N, C-alpha and C positions, 0 to 999 in steps of 0.2 A: 640256348644250347644247340650246338652243332649236331644236326641229325646224323651225320656220318661219323661222329666220334663215338667210340664204344662207351657204353654205360659202365658204371662201377660194378665190380663183381657182385652179383646177387641174382636170384632167380626172378625172372620177369615173365609176365603173360602178355604176348603180343599177338594180334590177329595177323593172319597171312596178308590181308589187305593192307594193313599198316606197314608191314615189312616190304610189301611190293611198292608202296609209296616211297619208301626210302630208296629203292632202286631207281624209281622214276626221278627222284630228286638228284640223282647223279652219284649215289654212293657206290654203284657197281663199276668195275673196270673190265673192259672187254679183254678176253684172253687172246694172246697172239701165238699161243702154243698149239700146234695141230693136235687134234684129239687122239690120233693113233700114234703119236710120237712117243718114244721111250724117254722118260724123265728120270734123272737121278738127283737126289737131294742128300747132301752129305755135310758133315761137320765134325768137330771135336769137342769133348767135354773135359774139363779139368776140375780137380778139387780145389778148395780154398788155398791150399799150400802150393798149388801149381803142378802137382803130380797128376798123371792121367787118371781120369775117372773110368777105370776099366771094369768090365762086367756089369755095367749099369743098364737097366731097362730104359729104353727111349721110345716114346710114343709119338706117332705122326697122325694128326687128325685134320680132316677137312671140315671146316665149320660150315653148317648149313646156311643157306640164304633163303630169301622170301619164297622163291619159286619151289623150294624143296620142302617147305613146311606143309604138313598134312594135319588137319584137325585144328589148326590155329594156335597151338601152344608151342612155345620155344623156350628152352632154358637159356640163361645168359651164356654167351659164347666168349666173353672176354677172358674168362679163366676156365673154360670148359676142359681144356687139356689137363690142367692140374686136378680138376674134379674127377676126370676119368682115371687118373692114377690111383685114386682112393676109393671110388665107388663104382658100382655096376649101373651105369646110366644108359638108357636106350640109345641116346645119340652117340654113344661111344662104341657101339657094337661093330662099326666098320673101321675103327682105328687100327693102324698098323703098329707093330712093335718089333724092335730089334734090340740087340745088346751091343754095347760098345766093345771094341777089341782091346788089346793090351795097351794101345796108344790112346785110348779114349775116343776112337773114331767110330762113327756110325754112318750107315748108308741105307737109303731107301730107294727102291726102284719101282716105278709106277708109270702110268701112261698120262699123256696130256689131259685126257678126259677125266682122270682121277683128281685133277687139280682145278676142275671147272665146275661151276654151278649151273643154274638155269640161264637161258638166254646167252649162252656162250660167255658168261662172266668168269673172270678170274677169281676163284674162291680164296678166302683167307685160310691159310694153312697154319697149324700150330704144332710145334715140336716141344715136348715137355719131358722132364725127367726129375727124379727125386732120389736122394741118397738115403740109405737106411739110418735109423737113429741109433744111439748108443745107450748106455745105462742112464745117462742124465737127460736124454731128450726123447720125446715120443716118436718123432720122425726127424730125419735129417733135413738139410736145406733142399729147396726145389727151385726149378726155373722153367720158364716157358717163353718161347719166342714165336711171334706171329708175323706172317709175311704173305705176299702173293708171288706166284711163280710166273715169270715172264720169259723164261728160256729153258731149254731142255736139260742143262747141267747147272745146278745151283749149289754153290758152296756157302753154307751158313758160317758167319764169322765165329771163331772159337769162343766158347762160353765157359765161364768159370763160376762154379757154385759160390754163393755168398754165405759164409758161416762165421759170423763174428764171435770170436772166442770169448769176448768180454760182455756178451749179451746177458744182462742180469735183470731180474724182476724182484721187487721188494714190496710185498703186500703189507699195508698198514690199516689202522682203523679209520683213517681219514682219506688217505690217498694210496694208490698203487703206483709206485714209481718204477721207472725202467731206464736202462741206459745201454748203449752199444757204440761201437766205432763206425764212422761213416764207411759206406761201401766204396772200395777203391774205384776210380774212374778216370776219365780223361782230364788233363790239366785245364785250368781256366773254365771248367764247367760251372754251371749254376749249382748251388747247394741242392743235394738230392731231396726229394719229397718222400716222406715215409708214411705208411699206414700201419697201425698196430691192430692186430686181430686177436681176440680172446675166443677160445673154442672149448667145447666140452665133448664128452663121449670118448670111448676107448681109443678111437682112431683120430680124435680131434676134428671131426667133420661138422659138428653142430656149432654154428656161429653164435656166440653169446654177445659180443660187443665188437664194434669196429670204430676206430678213431682215425680220421684222416688228418693229414697236415701236421703230424706230430714231429717232434725233434728228439734226438738223444738227450737224456736227462729230463724228460717230461714225466707226466703222471696222469692217471685217471682217477675219477671219484671212486672211492672204495665200494660204493653201492652199485657200481656197474657190474661187479662180479659177486658181491655179497659173500656167501659161504661156498662159492664154487670150488671144486677141485678140477682143474682143467689145464689148459696150455695157452701160451702166448707166443706169437711170432710176428716178425716185422717184414713188411713188403716195400720194395721200391721198384720203379719202372724206368727204363732207359730206352730212348729212341735213337737209332743209328741208321746210317745209310752206307751200303757197301756195294760197289759195282752196279749202281743203279737200282738196287733193291732196298726198300725200307724195312727195317726190323724193329718191332716193339717187344722188348724183353722184360718180363716180370721176374724179379728175384725175390724168393721167399727165404727168410732165414730158417734155421732149425727151430723146432717148437720146444720151448722149455716149460717145465711145470710151474703152475701157479696155484696157490691155495688161499682163498679169500679169508680175511681175518675177522669177518663179521658174522653175527648170527643171521639166520634166514630173515627175510623181510616179513613184516607183520601180515602180509597178504599170502604167505606160503600156505598152500592147500585150502585157501578160502574158496567159497562158492562163487560162481560167476554165471553170467547170462549174456545172450546176444539178441539183438533186435530180430524178431521174426518178420514174416511177410507183412503183418499188420502193424508193425512198429512196437508191439508189446514184447517185453523181455521173455526169452525162452531159455531155461536153464541149460548150461553145458555140463553134462555129467558123463564121465569125470571132467573136471575143469583143467584143461591143458594150459591155461593162461597163468596158473599159479603153482604148478607142480615142480618148478625149478629144473625141468628137463631141457628146455630151450630148443630142442630139435623138432618139436611137433607144432604145426600151425593149427590154429583153432578151426573147428568145422564150420564152414560157411553155411548159412541157411539159404534155401532155394526160393526163387520167386514163382515157382510152379506149385500147383496144388493138385491133389488127387481127386478124380471125379469118376464116378461109376457110369457106365454107358451100356445100354442094352445091346449095342452092336459090338461090344468088346467083352471077352471072357474075363477080363480083370480090370483093375483101376488103371486109368491113364492120366498122365500129367497134362494140365492145361494152365494157361496164363490167367491170373485173376484179373477181373475187371477193375479192381481197385489199384491205385498206385502202390507199387511194391516198396516197402521200407526195410527189407531184410538187410541185416548186417550194418545198419546205419549207426549203431553204437555197440560197444561191449561194456559190461559193468561188473564190478567186483563187490561182493558182500563180505565185509569184515566181521560180521556177526554182532558187533556192538560198536558204539561210537568210540572212535580212537583218533588221536592226533595224526594229521597227515602233513608231512613237510615236503616230500618229494615223490615224484612218480617217474619210473623208468620203463620205457616201452622198448622191447627187444624184437628186432626184425619186423618192423612195421612198414606197411605199404598203404598210403592214403593219397588222395588227389588234391588236397588243400590243407591249410593249417589245421592243427589239432585243437580241439576244445576239451578242457577238463571240467567236469561238473561234480558236485557232491550232493548228498541227500541224507537225511536222518531216517526217512521212511520209505524211500524208493519210489515216491510219487512226486513230491515237490523237489525240484532241483535248483541249485544255485551255481551259476557260472563262476568258476574260480580262476581259470588261467587259459591263455591261448598261446600256442607255440607253433613252431615251424612244422615241417613234414619230413625230417630225415628218417632214414631207416632205423637208426638207433637214437632214441629221443629221451632227453632228461628234462623234466619240468620241475622247477622249484615253485612250491605253492606259497601264497601269501601267508604271513605269520598268523598263528592262532586258529588254524582250521581244524575242527573236529567233526567227524562224520562217520556214519556206518557204511554208506555206499559211495562208490566212485565210478564215474562213467567217462568213457573216452569216445568222442565222435569227431567230426570234422566240419569246418565252416560251410562247405558247399552242400552238406546234407547227404552226400553219397556214401556208399558202403565202405567199411574198413575191410579191404580185400586181403590183408595179411597181418597177422600178429602172432608171435610165438610165446611171449611172456610179458606180463604186466605186473611190475613189482611196486608195491606201495610202502614207503618208509616213513617212520615217525620223525 
C-alpha cells in the first residue's frame, strides 16, 4: 500500500508518531506561498441539469497533518469535509463557510498561513457542498474536492453535482439490487469505479455496509441490510489536473430510501461478551453488537487495573504484570443451539484475518472459518453448523479494535 495514498473513508486511530513518519517518507509538500500573503480560492457549482447551484452552503476545510495532531487520535481525512457538513466534529470547528451567489460562484479569502500545516508544508484543502433532499431522498447529492494551494489565486475547475435520476434500489429476500446511469465524464476515460454505501439513522450518518468496486446493475446479499430502514447512495471519484494543481473530487449521489425485506437476524438482541484483561469473557450490557443500531461501537476493555495506594486518596490505574488479553475476541450467546449459515460483521477493524469459532457450552470451541479483514465482512459457514455461542477473533491474537454490529444468520 502506498503510504501517501489516502485510506478509504472510515475512522482510523493513528499515533502522531506514525503520522510524522508519513511526512518523513515524503508525503508532505513544502508550501511556496508566503505565510502573510492574501490567498483567494474560488469556483462554481452547478446542478445536475447544468443550472447554477445558487444559495448553496460551501465549506472549506484545512485537513490536519501529523504535526498538528494532539493526543494521538485523528479522524479519517479523506472524506472529512463531507462529514463536517453533516455532523459537529471537533476537527471541523475551524472550517470556513460561504454561500454561492446567483451564478453558483463561491469565493474564500484567507492567508497563506491558513493553507499550511507544520514544517511549512502545503496542507490538503477540501471544498465540500451538499444539495438538500426532496420528498423522495433523505439528502441531495454531495461533492468534495481536495487539493493543495501553491499560488495566491486558485480557481477550482467548475464542479457539477451528480444526481442520477434513474438511481433505483430493489430490496429482495435474496439480493438487494441497484442500478443507475454512469456519471458523465471526459471521453475515452476508463470506466468509473463505484462504491455503494448503505446508511441508517435520521440523517443517514451511521454506516451499515460499504461495497467497493460495484457496477450499475449490481446487487448485495440481502442479509447485509436485513430488516434495515435506511438509505443508499453511490460514490465515485475523479482525479484531474488544472493549471498545475491536482484535484481529487468525490461525487456522492443523492440518498434514496431502502427497506430490507428480511426479518431480523437470529442474533438480534442476543447477549454478548468481550475478552477481559485476563482473557475471560466479560458481558457487554446492554449489547451494542446485536441491537441493530449500527452506529455504536462496542466498549473496549482496558488493560489497566485499579489499585489502592496509601499515597493516593483514591484508586489509581496500573498496568497488570500479566500479559493483557483484553478485546482479543467478542462472542454472541444465541441462548440455545441454532443453525448458523453466515456471519456479517459491520464496521470491523482488525490487524489480521478473522477467525470464527462456535461452541455449545462457551468453554470448548471449534474453529469453523477463517476470512480476510475488510471493514465489512461476510463469512459463509460450512454446512450443518449448529451452536449456541459464536466467537470472532483474529489470527494474530491481537484485539478487535472496532466492531459495530455482528449479525448471525441461519
